[in-house]
C-alpha positions as CSV (number, residue, x, y, z in Angstrom):
1,M,-16.9,124.4,-70.4
2,H,-18.4,127.7,-70.8
3,T,-18.4,129.4,-67.3
4,F,-16.9,132.1,-67.4
5,P,-16.1,134.1,-64.0
6,S,-14.0,137.8,-64.6
7,L,-13.6,141.1,-62.6
8,E,-13.2,144.8,-63.0
9,M,-11.8,147.0,-60.8
10,T,-9.8,150.3,-61.0
11,H,-6.1,150.7,-60.8
12,L,-4.8,153.9,-59.3
13,G,-8.5,155.7,-60.2
14,I,-6.9,156.0,-63.7
15,S,-7.5,152.8,-65.9
16,T,-9.5,149.6,-65.1
17,W,-8.1,145.9,-64.9
18,R,-9.9,143.5,-66.2
19,G,-9.3,139.9,-65.7
20,K,-10.4,136.5,-65.2
21,F,-10.4,132.8,-63.6
22,N,-9.5,129.7,-66.0
23,R,-10.4,127.2,-63.9
24,T,-13.5,126.3,-62.8
25,R,-16.6,124.1,-62.2
26,G,-19.9,124.0,-60.9
27,T,-23.9,123.2,-61.9
28,I,-26.6,124.9,-62.5
29,E,-30.4,123.3,-61.3
30,L,-33.0,124.9,-62.7
31,D,-36.7,123.8,-62.4
32,R,-39.2,125.8,-64.0
33,T,-42.5,124.5,-63.5
34,A,-41.5,124.4,-59.5
35,R,-40.1,128.0,-59.5
36,T,-37.2,126.8,-58.0
37,G,-33.3,126.9,-58.9
38,R,-29.7,126.0,-57.8
39,V,-25.9,127.3,-58.3
40,E,-23.2,126.4,-57.1
41,V,-19.5,127.1,-58.3
42,E,-16.1,126.5,-57.3
43,V,-12.9,128.7,-58.7
44,E,-9.3,128.0,-58.9
45,V,-8.3,130.9,-57.2
46,A,-4.7,130.5,-58.9
47,S,-6.1,130.1,-62.1
48,I,-6.7,134.3,-62.1
49,D,-5.4,135.8,-65.5
50,L,-5.4,139.6,-65.5
51,G,-2.9,139.7,-68.5
52,L,0.3,140.2,-66.7
53,D,1.8,138.2,-64.8
54,L,3.1,140.3,-62.3
55,M,-0.4,141.2,-61.3
56,N,-1.1,137.8,-61.4
57,E,1.5,137.5,-58.8
58,Y,0.2,140.1,-56.4
59,S,-3.0,139.0,-56.5
60,L,-2.0,135.6,-55.5
61,R,-0.4,137.2,-52.0
62,P,-1.8,136.6,-48.8
63,D,-2.7,140.5,-48.4
64,W,-5.1,139.9,-51.1
65,L,-6.4,136.6,-52.6
66,D,-4.1,134.2,-50.2
67,A,-3.9,131.6,-53.0
68,A,-1.5,129.1,-50.7
69,R,-4.3,129.3,-48.0
70,H,-7.4,129.4,-49.9
71,P,-6.7,127.6,-53.1
72,V,-10.6,127.6,-54.0
73,M,-13.6,130.1,-53.6
74,R,-16.9,128.8,-54.1
75,Y,-20.5,130.8,-54.2
76,V,-23.5,128.3,-53.9
77,G,-26.8,130.2,-53.8
78,A,-30.6,130.1,-54.8
79,T,-32.1,131.1,-57.9
80,V,-35.0,134.2,-57.4
81,L,-37.3,133.5,-60.4
82,D,-39.9,136.5,-61.8
83,D,-42.7,134.5,-63.6
84,A,-40.3,131.2,-64.7
85,R,-37.5,133.5,-66.0
86,P,-34.4,133.5,-63.5
87,A,-33.8,137.4,-62.3
88,A,-31.6,137.0,-59.2
89,V,-29.6,134.8,-57.2
90,V,-29.1,134.3,-53.3
91,G,-26.2,133.1,-51.3
92,E,-23.2,133.2,-50.1
93,L,-19.4,133.8,-51.4
94,I,-16.7,131.8,-49.2
95,L,-13.3,133.6,-50.3
96,R,-10.0,133.5,-48.2
97,G,-11.9,131.2,-45.5
98,V,-14.8,133.9,-45.0
99,T,-18.5,133.8,-46.1
100,R,-20.4,136.6,-46.4
101,P,-23.9,136.6,-48.3
102,L,-23.7,137.9,-52.0
103,R,-26.6,138.5,-54.6
104,L,-25.5,138.4,-57.9
105,T,-28.1,140.1,-60.6
106,I,-28.9,138.2,-63.6
107,D,-28.3,140.7,-66.2
108,H,-29.5,138.0,-69.1
109,F,-31.0,135.0,-69.5
110,V,-32.2,132.2,-72.5
111,C,-32.6,129.0,-73.5
112,M,-32.7,127.3,-76.8
113,P,-32.4,124.7,-79.0
114,Q,-28.2,124.3,-79.4
115,P,-27.6,124.6,-83.2
116,L,-25.8,121.3,-83.5
117,T,-27.2,118.8,-81.1
118,K,-31.1,120.3,-81.3
119,R,-30.7,119.9,-77.5
120,E,-31.6,122.7,-75.1
121,L,-29.0,125.2,-73.8
122,C,-29.6,128.0,-71.3
123,G,-27.0,131.0,-71.0
124,A,-26.8,133.4,-68.8
125,D,-24.8,136.6,-67.2
126,A,-24.7,137.8,-63.9
127,S,-23.1,140.7,-61.7
128,R,-23.0,142.7,-59.0
129,E,-20.8,145.3,-57.8
130,L,-18.3,144.8,-54.9
131,G,-16.4,147.9,-53.4
132,R,-14.3,149.0,-56.3
133,I,-14.7,145.8,-58.0
134,R,-17.3,144.1,-59.9
135,L,-17.6,140.4,-60.7
136,R,-19.3,139.4,-63.6
137,I,-20.2,135.5,-64.4
138,Q,-20.9,134.2,-67.6
139,V,-22.4,130.6,-67.9
140,E,-23.9,128.3,-70.1
141,A,-25.7,125.1,-69.5
142,N,-27.0,122.1,-70.9
143,P,-29.7,120.2,-69.1
144,A,-28.6,116.9,-67.8
145,A,-28.6,113.2,-69.7
146,D,-31.8,111.8,-69.1
147,S,-31.0,108.8,-66.5
148,S,-33.5,106.6,-66.5
């Protein structure tokens, strides 16, 4: 509910377009004691929102995101921890049917008791420059309910 992949890109070198993807799902696993973690995020490509219908339609065409043939982009990676704090995620992005390595820098990470439920809530902001596009992903996650 609080995962928010967004992007920024220059438009003709005169302005910066900002957009987001409205439909995402995923999981985050973090074991601070074992110093391991895993991230898996799926994004529905057709949910792109650049703030202008014409740009949204253009971005879904075969020469850009090709949403008809590749409706989902996926990122899977392992967390790199600096002490007990996640510092980066090293993984692979599958976009338009092509898998490429992608390292995300975790710019901000914090865990705290959620004010209403008092359960631990963690949040992070990650980013990466991809040519003329800057990818940003912000997430919030609660620990899974104890199944025992």
